[in-house]
C-alpha positions as CSV (number, residue, x, y, z in Angstrom):
1,X,184.2,104.4,55.1
2,X,180.4,105.0,54.7
3,X,179.2,101.4,55.2
4,X,181.2,101.1,58.4
5,X,180.1,104.4,59.8
6,X,176.3,104.3,59.4
7,X,174.3,101.5,60.9
8,X,170.9,100.9,59.2
9,X,169.7,98.9,62.2
10,X,169.8,102.1,64.2
11,X,168.2,104.1,61.5
12,X,171.4,106.0,60.7
13,X,171.4,107.7,57.3
14,X,174.3,109.1,55.2
15,X,173.8,112.7,54.2
16,X,176.7,114.9,53.1
17,X,175.1,117.9,51.4
18,X,172.2,119.6,53.0
19,X,169.5,121.7,51.3
20,X,171.3,125.0,52.4
21,X,174.4,123.8,50.4
22,X,176.5,123.0,53.5
23,X,178.9,120.0,53.2
24,X,180.1,117.7,55.9
25,X,183.7,117.8,54.7
26,X,184.9,114.8,56.7
27,X,182.5,112.7,54.6
28,X,183.0,114.4,51.2
29,X,183.8,111.9,48.5
30,X,186.7,112.4,46.0
31,X,184.6,114.3,43.4
32,X,185.7,117.7,42.1
33,X,183.4,120.8,41.9
34,X,184.0,120.7,38.1
35,X,182.6,117.2,38.0
36,X,179.6,118.2,40.1
37,X,178.9,121.1,37.8
38,X,179.1,118.8,34.8
39,X,176.7,116.4,36.5
40,X,174.4,119.3,37.3
41,X,174.2,120.2,33.6
42,X,173.5,116.6,32.6
43,X,170.8,116.3,35.3
44,X,169.2,119.4,33.9
45,X,169.1,117.7,30.5
46,X,167.6,114.6,32.3
47,X,164.8,116.7,33.8
48,X,164.1,118.4,30.4
49,X,164.0,115.0,28.8
50,X,161.7,113.6,31.5
51,X,159.2,116.5,31.3
52,X,159.2,116.3,27.5
53,X,158.4,112.6,27.7
54,X,155.4,113.3,29.8
55,X,154.2,115.9,27.3
56,X,154.7,113.5,24.4
57,X,152.7,110.9,26.2
58,X,149.8,113.3,26.8
59,X,149.9,114.2,23.1
60,X,149.6,110.6,22.0
61,X,153.2,110.5,20.6
62,X,154.6,108.2,23.3
63,X,153.2,105.2,25.2
64,X,153.0,104.8,29.0
65,X,156.1,106.3,30.6
66,X,157.6,106.2,34.1
67,X,158.8,109.8,35.1
68,X,162.1,110.4,36.9
69,X,161.2,113.9,38.3
70,X,162.7,114.1,41.8
71,X,165.0,111.1,41.6
72,X,167.7,112.7,39.4
73,X,170.4,112.5,42.0
74,X,169.8,108.8,42.5
75,X,170.1,108.4,38.7
76,X,173.5,110.1,38.8
77,X,174.9,107.0,40.5
78,X,175.5,105.7,37.0
79,X,178.2,108.3,36.5
80,X,180.4,106.3,38.8
81,X,180.5,103.2,36.6
82,X,183.7,102.4,34.8
83,X,184.3,100.7,31.5
84,X,183.6,97.0,31.9
85,X,181.0,97.6,34.6
86,X,177.3,96.8,33.9
87,X,174.2,98.8,34.4
88,X,171.0,96.8,35.0
89,X,167.9,99.1,35.0
90,X,164.2,98.7,35.9
91,X,161.8,101.0,34.0
92,X,162.6,104.3,35.7
93,X,166.3,104.6,34.8
94,X,166.1,106.9,31.8
95,X,168.6,109.2,33.5
96,X,171.0,106.5,34.5
97,X,171.0,105.1,31.0
98,X,171.7,108.6,29.5
99,X,174.6,109.1,31.8
100,X,176.0,105.7,30.8
101,X,175.9,106.8,27.2
102,X,172.7,105.5,25.8
103,X,171.4,108.0,23.2
104,X,168.3,109.8,24.4
105,X,166.7,109.2,21.0
106,X,167.1,105.5,21.5
107,X,165.4,105.7,24.9
108,X,162.6,107.7,23.4
109,X,162.2,105.2,20.6
110,X,161.5,102.4,23.1
111,X,158.9,104.4,25.0
112,X,157.3,105.3,21.6
113,X,156.7,101.6,21.0
114,X,159.6,100.7,18.9
115,X,161.4,97.7,20.5
116,X,164.5,98.6,18.6
117,X,164.9,101.2,21.2
118,X,165.9,98.4,23.5
119,X,168.7,97.3,21.1
120,X,171.5,99.1,23.0
121,X,175.1,99.5,22.1
122,X,176.9,96.4,23.4
123,X,180.0,98.3,24.5
124,X,178.0,100.2,27.0
125,X,177.1,97.1,29.0
126,X,173.5,98.2,29.7
127,X,170.7,95.7,29.8
128,X,167.3,96.6,28.2
129,X,164.5,98.1,30.3
130,X,162.9,95.6,32.6
131,X,159.2,96.0,33.1
132,X,158.4,93.0,35.4
133,X,158.8,94.3,38.9
134,X,161.8,92.9,40.7
135,X,163.0,90.5,38.0
136,X,166.2,92.4,37.0
137,X,168.3,91.8,40.2
138,X,168.4,88.1,39.1
139,X,169.9,89.2,35.8
140,X,172.4,91.4,37.5
141,X,173.5,88.5,39.8
142,X,173.9,86.3,36.8
143,X,176.2,88.8,35.1
144,X,178.2,89.3,38.3
145,X,178.6,85.6,38.7
146,X,179.9,85.3,35.1
147,X,182.3,88.2,35.8
148,X,183.6,86.4,38.9
149,X,184.1,83.1,37.1
150,X,186.0,84.9,34.4
151,X,188.0,86.7,36.9
152,X,187.0,90.1,35.4
153,X,187.7,93.1,37.7
154,X,184.3,94.7,37.0
155,X,181.0,95.3,38.9
156,X,177.3,95.4,38.3
157,X,174.9,98.2,39.5
158,X,171.3,97.2,39.5
159,X,168.3,99.4,40.3
160,X,164.9,98.6,41.8
161,X,162.3,100.3,44.0
162,X,160.9,99.9,47.5
163,X,157.9,98.0,46.0
164,X,160.2,95.6,44.2
165,X,162.0,94.9,47.5
166,X,158.9,92.8,48.5
167,X,159.3,90.5,45.5
168,X,160.8,87.0,45.9
169,X,163.2,87.5,43.1
170,X,164.9,90.3,44.9
171,X,165.4,88.2,48.0
172,X,166.7,85.3,45.9
173,X,169.1,87.6,44.1
174,X,170.5,89.1,47.2
175,X,170.8,85.7,49.0
176,X,172.7,84.2,46.0
177,X,175.0,87.3,45.8
178,X,175.8,87.0,49.5
179,X,176.6,83.3,49.4
180,X,179.0,83.7,46.4
181,X,180.2,87.2,47.3
182,X,179.4,88.5,43.9
183,X,180.5,91.9,42.6
184,X,177.1,93.5,42.5
185,X,175.6,96.6,44.1
186,X,171.9,96.6,44.8
187,X,170.6,100.2,44.5
188,X,167.0,100.6,45.9
189,X,165.4,103.9,45.0
190,X,162.9,104.3,47.9
191,X,160.5,106.9,46.7
192,X,157.9,106.0,49.4
193,X,155.3,104.5,47.0
194,X,155.0,101.3,45.0
195,X,152.4,102.8,42.7
196,X,149.9,103.7,45.4
197,X,151.1,101.4,48.2
198,X,153.2,103.2,50.8
199,X,156.5,101.9,52.1
200,X,154.9,101.1,55.4
201,X,153.0,98.3,53.7
202,X,156.0,96.8,52.1
203,X,158.0,95.8,55.2
204,X,157.8,96.2,59.0
205,X,161.6,96.6,59.0
206,X,162.9,100.0,60.1
207,X,164.9,100.3,56.9
208,X,165.2,98.4,53.6
209,X,169.0,98.6,53.9
210,X,169.1,96.5,57.1
211,X,167.9,93.5,55.1
212,X,171.4,93.1,53.7
213,X,172.7,91.9,57.1
214,X,170.5,88.8,56.7
215,X,172.2,88.0,53.5
216,X,175.7,88.4,54.9
217,X,176.8,91.7,53.4
218,X,176.6,95.4,54.3
219,X,173.7,97.7,53.8
220,X,173.5,101.5,53.9
221,X,170.7,104.0,53.9
222,X,171.4,107.4,52.4
223,X,169.5,110.5,51.4
224,X,169.0,110.0,47.7
225,X,168.5,113.7,46.9
226,X,172.1,114.4,48.0
227,X,174.4,113.9,45.0
228,X,177.5,113.7,47.1
229,X,176.1,110.9,49.3
230,X,175.0,109.0,46.3
231,X,178.3,109.5,44.5
232,X,180.4,108.6,47.6
233,X,178.5,105.5,48.6
234,X,178.1,104.0,45.1
235,X,181.7,104.7,44.3
236,X,182.8,102.9,47.5
237,X,180.5,100.0,46.9
238,X,181.6,99.5,43.3
239,X,185.3,99.8,44.1
240,X,185.0,97.1,46.8
241,X,182.9,94.9,44.6
242,X,185.6,95.1,41.9
243,X,188.2,94.1,44.5
244,X,186.3,90.9,45.4
245,X,184.8,92.2,48.7
246,X,181.3,91.1,47.7
247,X,178.0,92.8,47.3
248,X,176.3,95.7,49.0
249,X,172.8,97.1,49.3
250,X,172.1,100.9,49.1
251,X,168.7,102.3,50.1
252,X,168.4,105.8,48.7
253,X,165.6,107.8,50.3
254,X,164.1,110.1,47.6
255,X,160.7,111.4,46.5
256,X,158.7,110.9,43.3
257,X,157.1,114.2,42.5
258,X,155.1,112.9,39.6
259,X,153.0,109.9,39.0
260,X,154.2,106.3,39.1
261,X,153.6,106.2,35.4
262,X,151.5,108.3,33.0
263,X,148.7,105.8,33.6
264,X,148.7,106.6,37.3
265,X,146.7,109.3,39.3
266,X,148.7,110.1,42.4
267,X,146.0,112.4,43.8
268,X,144.1,109.3,44.7
269,X,146.7,108.2,47.4
270,X,148.6,111.3,48.4
271,X,147.8,115.0,49.0
272,X,149.1,118.1,47.1
273,X,150.3,119.3,50.5
274,X,152.6,116.3,50.8
275,X,154.1,117.0,47.4
276,X,154.6,120.7,48.3
277,X,156.4,119.8,51.5
278,X,158.9,117.8,49.5
279,X,159.6,120.3,46.8
280,X,162.2,122.3,48.8
281,X,164.3,119.1,48.9
282,X,164.5,118.9,45.1
283,X,167.9,117.5,44.2
284,X,168.6,120.0,41.5
285,X,167.7,122.9,43.8
286,X,170.1,121.6,46.4
287,X,172.9,121.4,43.8
288,X,172.2,124.9,42.6
289,X,172.6,126.3,46.1
290,X,175.9,124.4,46.4
291,X,177.3,125.6,43.1
292,X,176.2,129.2,43.6
293,X,178.1,129.3,47.0
294,X,181.2,128.4,45.1
295,X,180.8,130.9,42.3
296,X,179.9,128.1,39.8
297,X,176.3,129.0,39.1
298,X,174.2,132.1,38.2
299,X,170.8,132.9,36.9
300,X,172.2,134.0,33.6
301,X,174.1,130.7,33.2
302,X,171.1,128.7,34.3
303,X,169.1,130.3,31.4
304,X,171.9,129.1,29.0
305,X,172.0,125.6,30.6
306,X,168.2,125.2,30.3
307,X,168.1,126.4,26.7
308,X,170.9,124.1,25.7
309,X,169.1,121.2,27.5
310,X,165.8,121.9,25.7
311,X,167.6,122.1,22.3
312,X,169.3,118.7,23.0
313,X,166.0,117.1,23.9
314,X,164.1,118.5,20.9
315,X,166.8,117.1,18.6
316,X,166.4,113.7,20.3
317,X,162.6,113.8,19.8
318,X,163.0,114.6,16.1
319,X,165.6,111.8,15.7
320,X,163.4,109.3,17.6
321,X,160.2,110.0,15.7
322,X,162.0,110.0,12.3
323,X,163.8,106.7,13.1
324,X,161.0,104.5,14.3
325,X,161.1,101.3,12.4
326,X,158.6,99.1,14.3
327,X,157.4,96.1,12.3
328,X,154.8,93.8,13.9
329,X,156.3,90.8,12.2
330,X,159.4,91.3,14.4
331,X,157.3,89.5,17.1
332,X,157.9,86.3,15.2
333,X,161.5,86.8,14.2
334,X,162.9,87.8,17.6
335,X,161.0,85.5,20.0
336,X,163.5,82.6,19.5
337,X,167.0,82.5,18.1
338,X,165.7,80.3,15.3
339,X,162.1,80.6,14.0
340,X,160.1,77.6,15.0
341,X,157.8,75.8,12.5
342,X,154.8,76.9,14.5
343,X,155.9,80.6,14.5
344,X,156.8,80.4,10.8
345,X,153.2,79.3,10.0
346,X,151.8,82.0,12.2
347,X,154.0,84.6,10.5
348,X,152.9,83.5,7.1
349,X,149.2,83.8,8.1
350,X,149.9,87.2,9.6
351,X,151.5,88.5,6.5
352,X,148.8,87.0,4.3
353,X,146.2,88.8,6.3
354,X,147.8,92.1,5.3
355,X,147.7,93.5,8.7
356,X,149.4,96.7,9.8
357,X,150.3,98.0,6.4
358,X,151.4,94.7,5.0
359,X,149.2,95.2,1.9
360,X,145.6,94.9,3.1
361,X,143.1,96.4,5.4
362,X,143.6,96.7,9.2
363,X,142.0,94.0,11.2
């Protein structure tokens, strides 16, 4: 329905829920108010977890981190995945991974420098965080091809940003997916900046979504701060992918309120006035207006929701910090399936030097 009704070549954009809480009922997806309320609660936890991660980094308790603030509705797309589907993240999908069932403590552990935080429960079908920009769509296409060859009725949802859309690997992935009609949905979170480089310097095309037409499958641009638009479009795309109707590209227009990562200073390339202009379009604020109009939200309940979210996050922090088990020698043991003679010698030298608490002084 959505992909046929909105043409990215003409700059048409899907938006169902506006910032006043009004809904275009003819476009409303099959999601209940109860499910929307449940997602709002989880997005509140997501925001609390995100803000806490930023504070932990500033306190020296976490490494470089990529904030999610402002992109929570985009991350809610993971809630549409079914058992058997795959989630392939980049480095800004903490929220999506949480909704898929990855424990927050596990996610924190990774950002604290413990690579075991990337050892995710296999049953969830979630790939580890991918730091190289634009590399993960190729992984997603490989999984989708394997599913197709095995005749599995499942789909893959892969995330990347507007900056990654300029990478050759993203083009190769979409071209391959189009040729073989693979069950994969490409979800581009267009937050207007690839670190400090604006979207206008990434492509002269009117939209990113229209690129899909060159690969032989549909593309759709939507407003990524609108949970209903995200839910509806992703649900439709995944359903059709499972049915063998091939891939789709979704460009979700959103806004990153915080820095690209905690190593970034966004004041160097955008003004505080620009950020202030976008704050009224906060996806959680939009949901609160919607829920309040239906008698499903109040200030009193918000206080309870926020308090519960903070408690959940605090528990995850304590679990993550107490469970860190990073061992530098893991670098040798987990580079190859079988330890090579060269790595075995290097590991022996490393241990003999007594580095990092292995019985000697730090070097």
